[in-house]
C-alpha positions in Angstrom: 101.5 182.6 47.9 105.3 182.0 47.1 106.0 184.2 50.0 104.1 181.8 52.8 106.8 179.6 52.6 110.2 181.8 53.2 107.9 183.2 56.3 107.5 179.2 57.5 111.3 178.9 57.5 112.5 182.0 59.0 109.7 181.7 61.8 111.4 177.7 62.2 114.9 179.3 62.7 113.5 181.9 65.4 111.9 179.1 67.3 115.1 177.6 67.5 117.2 180.3 68.8 114.4 181.5 71.3 114.4 177.7 72.8 118.2 178.1 73.3 118.1 181.4 75.4 114.8 180.1 77.8 117.2 177.2 78.4 118.8 177.4 81.9 121.7 176.3 81.2 125.5 177.0 82.6 129.0 178.0 80.7 131.9 175.3 82.1 135.0 177.3 80.6 138.4 175.6 80.4 141.3 177.9 79.8 144.2 176.0 78.1 147.7 176.7 77.0 149.3 174.8 73.9 152.5 174.5 75.5 151.4 173.9 79.0 151.9 169.9 80.1 148.8 169.6 82.5 147.1 170.8 79.7 147.7 167.9 77.7 147.3 165.5 80.4 143.7 166.8 81.5 142.6 167.1 77.9 141.1 163.6 77.8 139.6 163.9 81.1 137.8 167.4 80.1 136.6 165.5 76.3 135.5 162.9 78.5 133.6 165.0 81.1 131.9 166.8 78.4 130.1 163.2 77.0 128.6 162.9 80.3 126.4 166.6 80.1 123.8 167.2 77.6 124.4 170.9 75.5 121.1 171.9 76.5 122.7 172.0 80.3 126.3 172.8 80.1 127.7 174.2 77.4 131.9 174.0 77.5 133.7 176.2 75.9 137.6 175.6 75.5 140.0 178.5 75.3 143.2 178.6 73.9 145.4 181.3 75.7 148.0 180.9 73.0 145.7 182.1 70.4 143.3 184.4 72.5 145.5 186.0 75.0 143.5 189.0 75.7 141.0 186.8 76.5 142.5 185.3 79.0 144.1 188.0 80.3 140.5 189.9 80.9 139.5 186.9 82.6 142.4 186.7 85.5 144.0 183.5 84.5 147.1 182.9 85.5 147.9 179.3 85.5 146.2 176.4 83.1 144.4 174.7 82.7 141.9 177.1 84.6 138.3 176.1 84.7 136.2 178.5 85.3 132.0 178.4 86.1 129.5 180.9 84.9 126.2 179.5 86.8 122.7 179.8 86.3 122.7 183.7 87.0 125.9 184.6 84.9 128.3 184.7 87.8 131.7 183.0 87.2 133.5 181.0 89.7 136.6 179.5 89.8 137.1 175.7 90.0 139.1 174.9 92.6 138.4 171.2 93.4 140.7 168.1 91.8 140.5 167.8 88.5 139.4 164.2 87.9 136.3 163.8 86.2 134.7 162.1 88.8 135.2 165.5 91.3 134.2 167.5 87.9 130.9 165.8 87.0 130.2 165.6 90.7 130.4 169.3 90.9 128.4 170.3 87.3 126.0 168.2 88.8 125.3 169.9 91.8 125.6 173.1 89.8 122.7 171.8 87.7 120.5 170.7 91.2 120.8 174.3 92.1 
């Protein structure tokens, strides 16, 4: 019965990925550029906000618009940093609020409670 152990292992990784998909989560995307001063100022806030939300609930994606310029152009990013929320329905909305830790946390909590 050597085959049995293999089955158990692959079964385990399967359930893991299935769980990931079933979680209703929102994605918060930050479009940054290395040369942008406002981005550097915002970075510590961005990092702090992430600590308050479990990955199950909010996935933070950081996009480097110098390296991935085409991605940012496709997303219609015109200024940095641009924050875009992908809600539970998969719709994107640009975050228009103030870029403070408090405001962003409130905004994300509101999105999670929808």
